[in-house]
C-alpha positions as CSV (number, residue, x, y, z in Angstrom):
1,M,181.1,90.2,77.3
2,L,179.7,92.1,80.2
3,L,180.4,95.8,80.7
4,S,183.1,96.5,83.4
5,N,180.7,98.6,85.5
6,I,178.4,95.5,85.8
7,V,181.1,93.1,86.6
8,W,183.0,95.3,89.0
9,H,180.1,97.0,90.9
10,D,180.2,97.1,94.7
11,K,178.7,94.0,96.2
12,E,176.6,93.8,99.3
13,Q,177.3,91.3,102.1
14,F,175.1,88.2,101.3
15,D,172.6,88.7,104.1
16,E,172.3,92.4,103.3
17,G,171.8,91.9,99.6
18,S,169.1,89.2,100.1
19,G,166.7,91.3,102.2
20,T,166.9,88.9,105.2
21,V,168.2,91.7,107.5
22,D,165.0,93.7,107.1
23,L,162.8,90.6,107.3
24,L,164.4,89.1,110.4
25,Q,165.3,92.3,112.3
26,S,162.1,92.3,114.5
27,P,162.0,88.6,115.3
28,I,165.8,88.5,116.1
29,S,165.4,91.6,118.3
30,D,162.6,89.9,120.2
31,A,164.6,86.7,120.6
32,T,167.7,88.4,121.8
33,A,166.0,90.8,124.2
34,S,166.5,88.5,127.2
35,I,170.1,87.6,126.4
36,N,172.9,89.3,128.2
37,P,175.8,88.8,125.7
38,H,178.6,89.4,128.2
39,T,177.3,86.8,130.6
40,Y,176.5,84.3,127.9
41,A,179.8,84.8,126.0
42,A,181.7,84.3,129.3
43,R,180.3,80.7,129.3
44,Y,181.9,80.0,125.9
45,P,185.1,82.1,125.7
46,Q,186.6,79.9,123.0
47,D,183.8,80.9,120.6
48,R,184.5,84.7,120.9
49,L,180.8,85.7,120.8
50,R,180.5,89.5,120.2
51,S,176.8,90.3,120.3
52,A,173.4,89.2,121.6
53,E,172.5,88.1,118.0
54,E,175.6,85.9,117.8
55,C,174.8,84.4,121.2
56,F,171.2,83.7,120.0
57,Y,172.5,81.8,117.0
58,H,175.0,80.0,119.2
59,T,172.2,78.7,121.4
60,L,170.4,77.4,118.3
61,L,173.6,75.6,117.3
62,I,174.2,74.2,120.8
63,D,170.6,72.9,121.0
64,A,170.8,71.3,117.6
65,T,174.1,69.6,118.4
66,K,172.6,68.2,121.7
67,R,169.7,66.8,119.7
68,I,172.0,65.1,117.2
69,W,174.0,63.5,120.0
70,I,170.9,62.2,121.7
71,Y,169.7,60.7,118.5
72,R,173.0,59.1,117.7
73,K,173.3,57.6,121.2
74,R,169.8,56.1,120.8
75,S,170.6,54.6,117.4
76,F,173.7,52.6,118.6
């Protein structure tokens, strides 16, 4: 059986505990520099985007989704 202080220690949020925040901070900062989050988020109010970083990931999702639909249309 594990000691209670091992089982019940404070947990980090996944991305913070994995080290990805430190690794990706500079590239994400560069990628989001040209994004105006208020303008971008206004185009997608249903998605409730709150930051330039969320807007950046949203653009990746939108682009990937468009590519999937183009591929699906070609295969039918």
